[in-house]
C-alpha positions as CSV (number, residue, x, y, z in Angstrom):
1,M,136.8,-18.5,-6.2
2,R,138.5,-15.4,-4.4
3,Q,135.2,-14.3,-3.3
4,T,135.4,-18.4,-1.8
5,R,138.7,-17.9,0.8
6,L,137.7,-14.1,2.0
7,A,134.4,-16.0,3.0
8,C,136.3,-18.7,5.1
9,A,138.8,-16.3,6.8
10,V,136.0,-14.3,8.1
11,L,134.5,-17.1,9.3
12,A,138.3,-18.8,10.7
13,V,138.7,-15.6,13.7
14,A,134.7,-15.0,13.5
15,L,133.5,-18.4,14.8
16,P,136.2,-18.6,18.2
17,L,134.7,-15.3,19.0
18,L,131.1,-15.8,18.5
19,A,131.6,-19.5,19.9
20,S,133.5,-17.8,23.2
21,A,130.7,-15.9,23.9
22,S,127.7,-18.4,24.9
23,A,127.9,-19.2,28.3
24,S,127.8,-23.4,27.5
25,A,131.1,-22.9,25.6
26,L,133.2,-21.4,28.2
27,E,132.1,-23.9,30.3
28,L,133.4,-26.1,28.3
29,Q,136.8,-24.5,27.6
30,R,139.3,-23.2,30.0
31,P,142.9,-23.0,29.0
32,E,144.6,-22.6,32.3
33,P,145.4,-19.2,32.8
34,G,149.4,-19.4,32.8
35,F,151.6,-22.2,32.6
36,G,154.0,-24.0,35.5
37,G,153.1,-22.7,38.2
38,L,152.8,-18.6,36.7
39,S,150.2,-16.5,35.6
40,W,149.9,-14.6,32.7
41,G,151.9,-10.6,34.1
42,D,154.3,-12.7,37.4
43,A,157.9,-12.0,36.2
44,P,160.3,-14.5,35.3
45,T,161.3,-17.0,38.6
46,A,164.6,-17.3,39.9
47,D,165.1,-20.9,38.0
48,M,164.9,-19.2,34.4
49,V,167.2,-19.1,31.7
50,L,166.6,-16.0,29.5
51,V,167.2,-18.1,25.6
52,D,167.2,-14.8,22.8
53,G,165.5,-11.3,23.6
54,Q,165.7,-8.7,26.2
55,A,164.5,-8.2,29.7
56,N,163.0,-5.0,29.3
57,G,161.3,-5.6,25.9
58,E,159.8,-9.3,24.8
59,A,162.4,-11.9,25.8
60,I,162.1,-16.0,25.9
61,Y,162.9,-18.1,28.9
62,R,163.5,-21.5,30.2
63,K,163.4,-23.2,33.5
64,A,166.6,-24.7,34.6
65,A,164.5,-27.6,35.0
66,D,161.8,-27.8,31.5
67,P,158.6,-29.4,32.5
68,T,159.3,-32.9,30.7
69,D,155.2,-33.9,29.6
70,V,152.0,-31.5,29.3
71,A,149.2,-33.6,30.3
72,G,150.7,-37.3,30.2
73,V,152.6,-36.3,26.5
74,P,156.3,-36.1,26.8
75,T,157.9,-32.4,25.3
76,D,160.9,-31.0,24.0
77,A,161.1,-27.9,24.8
78,V,159.5,-25.3,26.4
79,R,159.0,-21.9,26.0
80,Y,158.4,-19.2,27.8
81,V,157.4,-15.1,26.6
82,F,157.6,-12.1,28.4
83,W,156.8,-9.0,27.7
84,K,158.9,-6.6,29.5
85,S,158.9,-8.8,32.7
86,R,155.8,-10.2,31.8
87,L,154.7,-13.3,30.9
88,M,152.8,-13.5,28.4
89,M,152.7,-16.6,26.0
90,V,154.0,-20.1,26.6
91,G,155.0,-23.0,23.8
92,L,155.4,-26.4,23.5
93,H,156.9,-28.8,22.0
94,G,156.8,-31.9,21.2
95,A,158.5,-34.7,18.5
96,K,155.1,-36.9,19.3
97,G,151.9,-37.7,20.6
98,F,149.5,-35.2,18.8
99,S,145.9,-37.3,19.2
100,A,147.8,-38.5,23.2
101,L,147.6,-34.6,24.2
102,L,144.2,-33.6,22.0
103,S,142.4,-36.3,23.8
104,S,143.5,-35.3,27.0
105,L,143.4,-31.6,26.2
106,A,139.3,-32.2,25.3
107,E,139.2,-33.6,29.0
108,S,140.7,-31.3,30.9
109,W,139.1,-27.8,28.3
110,G,136.4,-29.4,26.0
111,P,136.4,-30.1,22.7
112,G,138.6,-27.5,21.4
113,F,137.2,-25.0,18.2
114,Q,139.1,-26.9,14.5
115,S,138.2,-23.6,11.5
116,D,138.9,-26.3,8.7
117,M,138.3,-30.1,8.8
118,K,141.3,-30.4,7.0
119,Q,143.9,-29.6,9.4
120,Q,144.8,-30.9,12.5
121,R,144.6,-27.2,14.4
122,F,142.7,-26.9,17.1
123,T,141.6,-23.9,19.6
124,W,140.1,-23.4,23.1
125,T,139.2,-20.0,25.1
126,S,138.3,-18.7,28.1
127,E,138.3,-16.2,30.4
128,G,139.0,-15.4,33.9
129,T,140.4,-12.8,36.3
130,S,143.7,-12.6,35.2
131,G,141.8,-11.9,31.3
132,R,141.0,-13.5,28.1
133,T,143.5,-17.3,27.5
134,I,143.5,-18.2,24.2
135,A,145.5,-21.9,23.7
136,G,145.5,-23.0,19.8
137,L,147.4,-27.2,19.1
138,D,148.8,-27.5,15.6
139,M,149.4,-30.6,14.5
140,E,153.7,-31.2,13.2
141,N,154.8,-33.0,11.4
142,A,152.3,-35.9,11.4
143,T,153.3,-36.9,14.6
144,G,153.8,-33.6,16.5
145,F,152.7,-30.9,17.9
146,Y,152.9,-27.6,19.0
147,L,151.4,-25.8,22.2
148,A,150.6,-22.0,22.7
149,I,148.7,-20.5,25.2
150,F,148.6,-16.9,25.5
151,S,147.4,-14.0,27.4
152,E,144.9,-12.3,24.6
153,E,146.0,-8.8,26.9
154,L,149.2,-8.8,27.1
155,T,149.8,-9.7,23.6
156,D,147.2,-7.0,22.1
157,A,148.9,-4.3,24.7
158,M,152.5,-5.9,23.6
159,E,151.7,-5.2,19.5
160,V,150.0,-1.4,20.2
161,E,152.9,-0.2,21.8
162,R,154.9,-1.8,18.9
163,A,152.5,0.1,16.6
164,M,153.3,3.0,18.6
165,G,156.8,3.1,18.3
166,E,157.0,1.6,14.9
167,K,154.6,4.9,14.1
168,S,156.8,7.6,16.3
169,A,160.2,6.6,15.1
170,A,159.1,7.3,11.1
171,R,158.0,10.4,12.0
């Protein structure tokens, strides 16, 4: 049983990478490189309010006038995550409309990858001039959703820098 779970976990990680390697998969899956008029690596704008964190480290912002929907589906919250004043991720939450959002994203980005048919969790990837963008849509509370769109390169860079800092502090 343990070996089966381990094999499933490896496949869940590996399959999206293999799928993104083929040209036809890339043509179908195109999450946007950024959100709300911002691209990966952009600095916070004047209309953003700091919600949590520090501007010189990891910081979460919201726009004074957040978008009220994504792909026509109402959102409750939109949060922009920055690392050292560079946009690396956007998280969107909505209380209802998962199916409508999934349909809309599948129409514009392709069907997405679903590693476990029992879970309502879908992933899209794309390569572009700003690097690799990954989007993940999860069902929450049977009807709500959480959509995360992020830059793989900037997220990885933050994790490496954090790990190096922790290693230095431990010495």
